[in-house]
C-alpha positions in Angstrom: -0.1 0.7 0.0 1.3 3.6 -0.9 0.4 7.0 -0.3 -0.8 9.6 -2.3 -1.8 13.1 -2.0 -3.1 15.1 -4.4 -1.3 19.4 -4.9 -4.6 20.8 -6.3 -7.7 18.7 -5.9 -10.6 21.2 -5.8 -10.3 21.4 -9.6 -12.6 18.8 -12.1 -9.1 16.8 -12.4 -8.4 16.7 -8.5 -11.8 15.9 -8.5 -11.7 12.3 -10.4 -8.1 11.4 -8.9 -10.0 12.1 -5.1 -12.3 10.0 -6.5 -10.1 7.4 -9.1 -7.9 6.7 -5.6 -10.1 6.7 -3.2 -10.9 3.2 -4.4 -7.7 2.1 -6.1 -6.8 -1.2 -4.1 -3.8 0.0 -3.3 -3.2 3.2 -2.2 -4.3 4.5 0.6 -4.9 8.9 -0.2 -3.7 10.7 2.8 -4.0 14.3 1.6 -5.6 17.0 -0.5 -4.2 19.9 -1.0 -6.5 24.0 -2.1 -6.1 27.4 -0.7 -9.7 27.9 -1.4 -10.8 25.3 0.1 -9.0 24.9 2.9 -10.4 23.5 6.0 -13.5 22.4 4.6 -14.5 18.4 3.9 -14.0 17.3 0.1 -17.1 15.9 1.1 -18.9 19.8 1.1 -17.6 20.5 -1.7 -17.6 17.5 -4.2 -21.1 15.9 -2.5 -20.4 13.4 -4.5 -18.1 12.0 -2.9 -19.9 11.9 0.5 -18.6 8.2 2.1 -15.7 7.7 -0.3 -13.4 9.5 1.6 -12.9 12.0 4.7 -10.4 14.5 4.0 -10.3 17.8 4.4 -8.5 20.4 1.8 -5.7 21.6 3.3 -3.2 24.7 2.6 -0.1 23.5 3.5 3.6 23.4 1.8 5.4 21.0 -0.2 7.7 19.7 2.8 4.9 18.8 4.9 2.9 16.9 2.1 6.2 15.4 1.5 6.5 13.8 4.5 3.3 11.9 4.5 3.1 10.3 1.0 5.3 8.1 -1.7 3.8 9.6 -4.9 2.0 13.1 -5.9 -0.3 14.1 -8.3 0.3 18.0 -9.4 -3.3 18.8 -11.0 -2.1 22.3 -10.8 -2.3 25.2 -13.4 0.6 25.7 -16.3 3.5 27.8 -14.4 2.6 26.4 -10.8 4.0 22.9 -10.7 7.0 23.5 -12.4 8.1 25.7 -8.8 6.6 22.9 -6.5 7.7 19.0 -8.6 11.7 20.1 -8.0 11.3 20.0 -4.1 8.9 16.5 -4.0 11.8 15.1 -7.7 14.5 15.8 -5.0 12.8 14.2 -1.7 12.4 11.4 -3.9 9.3 11.3 -4.2 7.2 10.2 -7.6 6.0 12.9 -8.9 2.7 12.9 -12.0 2.4 15.7 -12.9 -0.9 17.5 -14.8 -0.3 20.4 -16.1 2.5 21.3 -19.4 5.0 21.9 -17.6 7.5 19.3 -18.4 5.7 17.5 -21.2 7.4 19.6 -23.9 11.5 18.9 -24.2 12.3 22.3 -26.6 12.2 24.5 -24.0 12.1 28.2 -26.3 9.0 26.2 -27.8 7.4 26.3 -23.7 8.8 29.7 -23.9 7.1 30.5 -26.7 3.6 28.9 -25.8 3.7 29.4 -22.3 5.9 31.2 -19.6 9.3 31.6 -19.2 10.7 27.8 -17.4 12.1 27.6 -14.1 13.2 24.5 -13.3 14.2 23.6 -17.0 16.7 21.2 -15.7 14.1 18.6 -14.7 12.5 18.6 -18.0 15.1 16.0 -19.1 14.3 13.6 -16.9 10.6 13.9 -17.3 9.1 11.6 -19.3 5.3 12.1 -22.1 3.2 9.6 -20.0 1.2 7.8 -23.0 1.3 4.6 -21.4 0.9 2.8 -25.0 4.0 5.1 -26.4 5.9 4.9 -23.6 5.3 2.5 -20.4 9.3 0.8 -20.2 10.9 4.6 -19.1 7.5 5.1 -17.9 8.9 2.2 -15.1 12.1 3.9 -14.6 11.1 7.4 -14.2 10.1 10.0 -11.2 8.4 12.4 -12.9 5.7 11.7 -15.4 4.4 14.2 -17.4 0.7 13.5 -17.7 -0.2 14.6 -21.5 -2.8 17.0 -22.7 -6.4 15.3 -22.8 -6.6 17.2 -26.8 -3.2 15.8 -27.2 -4.2 11.7 -26.1 -7.1 11.5 -28.0 -5.2 12.6 -31.3 -1.9 10.5 -30.9 -2.9 7.2 -30.2 -5.5 8.3 -32.8 -2.5 8.1 -35.5 0.0 6.2 -34.0 -0.4 3.1 -35.6 -0.6 4.8 -39.3 2.1 6.8 -38.3 4.5 4.2 -37.1 3.3 1.9 -40.5 4.3 5.6 -42.4 1.4 5.1 -44.1 0.2 8.6 -44.3 0.9 12.3 -46.1 2.1 13.9 -43.1 2.1 17.1 -44.6 -1.4 16.7 -45.0 -3.1 15.8 -41.3 -5.9 17.7 -39.9 -7.2 17.1 -36.4 -10.4 18.6 -35.6 -11.9 18.0 -31.9 -14.4 18.7 -29.6 -14.5 19.0 -26.1 -17.5 18.5 -23.0 -17.2 21.8 -21.8 -15.4 20.3 -18.4 -12.8 20.9 -20.6 -12.6 24.2 -19.8 -12.1 23.9 -15.9 -14.4 24.9 -12.9 -13.9 28.3 -12.7 -17.2 30.2 -14.0 -16.3 31.6 -16.3 -18.3 32.8 -19.4 -18.2 31.1 -22.1 -18.7 27.9 -19.8 -22.1 29.1 -18.7 -24.7 27.1 -19.3 -26.4 29.3 -21.3 -23.7 30.4 -22.8 -23.2 26.5 -24.2 -26.2 25.0 -24.7 -27.9 24.7 -28.1 -24.1 26.4 -29.3 -21.2 24.4 -31.1 -18.1 25.9 -32.3 -14.4 26.3 -33.2 -12.5 28.1 -30.8 -8.5 29.1 -30.5 -8.3 27.8 -33.7 -4.3 27.7 -34.9 -3.7 28.5 -31.4 -4.5 26.6 -28.9 -1.6 25.4 -26.2 -2.1 21.6 -27.3 -0.6 22.3 -30.5 3.3 21.7 -30.1 2.8 19.0 -27.7 0.8 17.1 -30.3 3.3 17.8 -32.9 6.2 16.4 -31.4 4.8 13.2 -30.2 3.6 12.8 -34.1 6.8 14.3 -35.5 8.6 11.4 -33.0 6.0 8.9 -34.2 6.8 9.0 -38.0 10.8 10.7 -37.1 10.2 13.7 -39.5 9.4 17.1 -38.6 6.1 18.2 -39.7 3.2 20.6 -39.1 -0.5 19.8 -38.3 -4.0 21.2 -39.0 -5.7 21.2 -35.2 -8.7 23.6 -34.3 -10.7 22.3 -31.2 -14.4 23.0 -30.9 -16.4 23.1 -27.9 -19.6 20.5 -27.8 -22.7 21.3 -25.4 -22.2 18.8 -23.6 -20.1 18.0 -19.5 -17.0 15.8 -20.9 -15.9 13.6 -23.7 -13.7 13.8 -26.5 -13.9 13.1 -30.1 -10.7 13.8 -32.7 -11.6 12.8 -36.2 -8.5 13.3 -38.0 -7.6 13.1 -41.8 -4.9 12.5 -44.0 -3.7 10.9 -47.2 -2.3 7.9 -47.9 0.2 7.1 -49.4 -0.1 4.0 -51.2 -3.1 2.2 -51.6 -4.0 -0.1 -48.4 -7.4 -1.8 -48.1 -9.8 -0.8 -45.0 -9.4 -5.0 -43.8 -5.1 -3.6 -44.1 -5.7 -0.5 -41.9 -7.6 -2.3 -39.8 -5.4 -4.9 -39.0 -2.6 -2.7 -38.8 -4.7 -0.9 -35.8 -5.9 -4.1 -34.0 -2.4 -5.3 -34.0 -0.4 -2.2 -32.8 -2.9 -2.3 -29.9 -3.2 -5.9 -29.1 -2.1 -5.7 -26.1 -3.7 -2.8 -24.7 -6.0 -2.7 -22.2 -7.6 1.1 -22.9 -7.3 1.1 -26.0 -10.7 -0.4 -28.2 -10.9 -0.7 -32.1 -14.4 -0.5 -33.2 -15.4 -2.9 -35.7 -15.7 -1.9 -39.2 -18.4 0.0 -40.4 -18.3 1.2 -36.8 -17.3 5.2 -35.2 -16.6 6.2 -31.6 -19.2 7.6 -30.1 -18.5 10.3 -26.8 -21.3 8.7 -24.7 -19.2 4.8 -24.7 -16.3 6.0 -22.7 -17.5 8.5 -20.6 -16.9 7.8 -16.9 -13.4 5.3 -18.3 -10.1 5.3 -18.6 -10.9 3.7 -22.3 -9.6 5.6 -25.9 -12.2 4.3 -28.9 -11.1 4.4 -32.4 -12.8 3.8 -35.5 -11.6 3.8 -38.6 -12.7 4.6 -42.4 -11.0 5.3 -45.4 -12.5 7.8 -48.7 -11.3 5.6 -51.6 -12.7 9.0 -53.9 -10.5 11.8 -52.0 -7.5 8.6 -51.1 -8.3 9.9 -47.2 -8.0 7.9 -43.9 -10.5 9.5 -41.2 -9.6 7.8 -38.2 -11.4 8.9 -35.1 -11.0 8.5 -31.2 -13.3 8.7 -28.2 -11.8 9.7 -24.5 -13.8 11.1 -21.4 -11.6 14.4 -21.5 -11.0 13.8 -17.5 -10.5 10.6 -17.7 -8.1 8.4 -20.3 -7.7 12.7 -21.0 -6.3 13.4 -17.4 -7.0 11.9 -13.9 -7.6 7.9 -15.3 -4.3 8.4 -17.4 -2.2 9.8 -14.5 -2.9 6.5 -12.2 -2.6 4.3 -15.3 1.0 6.3 -15.1 1.2 5.6 -11.9 0.9 1.9 -11.7 3.2 1.9 -14.0 5.6 3.4 -12.2 4.7 1.9 -8.7 4.8 -1.5 -10.3 0.7 -2.6 -9.7 -1.1 -3.8 -12.4 -1.4 -0.8 -14.9 -6.1 -1.2 -14.7 -5.9 -1.2 -11.2 -8.5 1.5 -9.1 -9.5 2.2 -13.5 -11.5 -1.2 -14.3 -14.9 1.1 -14.9 -17.3 0.4 -17.3 -17.9 3.6 -19.2 -21.6 5.8 -17.8 -24.5 4.6 -20.7 -27.0 6.2 -21.0 
């Protein structure tokens, strides 16, 4: 049994981490922090967790948490994690950072898209936490950079095709639609019910901060540098992401061959499900779970492959993948605490 803590546990991701870890067979959740709700029971802030945890939020410094935990999850805003993570790493603790602070390997790229980095020396030791691609590296690290939600869906959707080199990478376009919980729990006008209900719109076109993260990993998979077009959209639902990805084929490939490629690539993965030919993923089939469902199609008229990937942005796109990474780095069964069927309907 290991002891875990969550730094910044009052947002949607922190709530989901609390929910999952409270029922994890190998973990004792010993501390959750929040400045705003310090002293309040978790179940008062999130009534859904009543009876699952008796913890209260604390406003404490990293040193105090270091003394009581083996592993810490940082569910903090970008720019804050980089100030806190080094103290935990130096103390010998395992750290899973859910911000973008250690995802980008090139410091100039990070600073162009975010801000000046204050703990650059730790970036080289951080492992990008997509288990399906970096499992062996994750096992050996103490600092895991948990991926973003949009990148998770797009990277998993494209990985087999890029490794096989069947795509003209200069033609890749990714259209992704996310539920409103992706914007966080802060009361922003754009996230209000009356603003999103009945609507569907694109936002941050060509300038979403997940773009360099997506390109970094796709470039690594393809073994060459290229750019993609990525457009995020806001869905009038609470949670879920559906990414639809288009690219021209470099050579003729049948749908059966494409389906076989994906099934073989993910054959041993517990959380990636390939849809049968002619069926396509739906966010309603993954919500509340750590699954990524992938659907495949080929438009033979335009010689384009169409890849679809659905995840729950709060689970496989954040908290669930973080726990999956924890399971790997701690030597647990990879699906421990995550053996939950999607919520349907």
